[in-house]
N, C-alpha and C positions, 0 to 999 in steps of 0.2 A: 563473580562474573567480570571478565576483563573487557567486555564490549560495552561501550557507551553509545547510546543512540541520541543523535542531535536532531531536535525538531526545528524546522524552518522558522526563522523569525519573520519580522515584518519586511516586505519588499513592496514594490509598486503594485503587485497583484494581490496583496493581502498578507495574512499570517497563516502559519501552518498548525497552530494548536487546536486541540479539540474544542468545538463550540465557536470558533472564529466565524464572523459574519461572512456569508457567501450569497450575494444577490438575493436577499430576502429570505434566506434560510441559514442554517448553522452547519458548519463543517463537522462531519460525522466521523472523522478520523484524525490522523496526524500526518504531516508531511515530513518525511525523513530525509535529511540532507545527504546527498550522494553525488558523485561525479557521473557524467554520461558514460555508459558502458561498464560502470562498476558492478560487481557481482552483488546480487541481492540474495540473502539467505533466509530460509524458513525459521520462524521464531519458535515453532513447536512441531512435533511429529503430526502427521496427518496424511490426507489423501487429496490429490488434485481433483476437485469436483467441477471446476469450470475454468475456461479460458475464453475471454470475450473482448469486446470493444467497449470502452466507456462512452465513446461517441459514435455517431453514424460512420461506418467504415467507408462510405462514399464521400465523406467530407474531405475535400482536397487538403485542408490544413491540418485536421486532427484525426483523420480516419485511420492513420497508421498506429495510433497509440493502442496499447493492449492492457489487459489485467488478467490476473489469475487468482483463483480462490482455492484455499486449502482448508478442508474441513477437519477439525481436530477432534479428539476423543469425546469431549463434552458436547459436541454438536455445533460449537461456534464455528463461524466461517471467517477465516482470516483472509482479507482481500488486499492484494498488492496491485496497485494501479501504476501505470506508466512503466511496466516491466515486460520485457520481451521473454516469454516463457522458455525455459530450458527443458521442461518436462511436458508430458501430455496428460489429458484427462484420464483418470484411473490410476496413475502412478502414485506410489507411496513415497513420502518424503520424510526425512528425519530432521529434527532441529539441527541447524547449522549447514544443511545441504544448500548448495547454490541452486536456486530455483529459476533464476533468470538474470537478465542484465538490465540496468536502468536505461530507459529511453531518454533521449534528449528532449527537454521541454523548452529550451531557450529559442528554438526556431518557431515554435508555436506562440510562446509568451515571452517576447523580448524583455530582458531585465529581470526575469523570475529567477529565484534561487533554485538551482537544479535539485530535484528531489524525486522521491516516489511517495505516493500516498498509501497509507496503511490504515485499514479499519477492521473492526471486529463486529460481525453481525451475530446476533443471538440466534439459537435454533428456531425453526418455525418458518412460516411463510411470510410474515410481515417484515417490515423494515424497522427493526429494533436493534439498537447498537449498544455496545459496551464502551465504557471509557477506556481508550486504548493505552494510556500511560499506566493505569491501574493493572491492566492485563499484563503488560510487559514487566512491570515491577513484580507481580506475582510469579512471573516466569523466571525471575532472577536477573533481569536486565536493569541497567542504570540508564536513566533518561534525563537529558538536559535540554 
């Protein structure tokens, strides 16, 4: 695989690795370093099952931020946060397809490393997560 995924290091807002402290909880995904408006691609084949807002859409500062969810063949839900979706719910995507563009976070969090958040939720109704670096490695990606 010729794609290397870079995880956000420590900045004034925290760190982007799985399990990093987050205001009394743990980070359930990884923050992948990108530039604003950079294309974000699907890591696996699946179906767009949700497009939503990680924050209240009426929030003047963060309400414009979006996320999309791709459900893959084993039922896992790959969730891409801070991505302006290129597809709509119900669309099928293939690994490598551009699914959206990275939204800018520096206007919301001055000094933050530009990134999108990626997490993998296990099938079912609860909030159970997989270790994302392990998932990416199993899919053949290199993570640093």
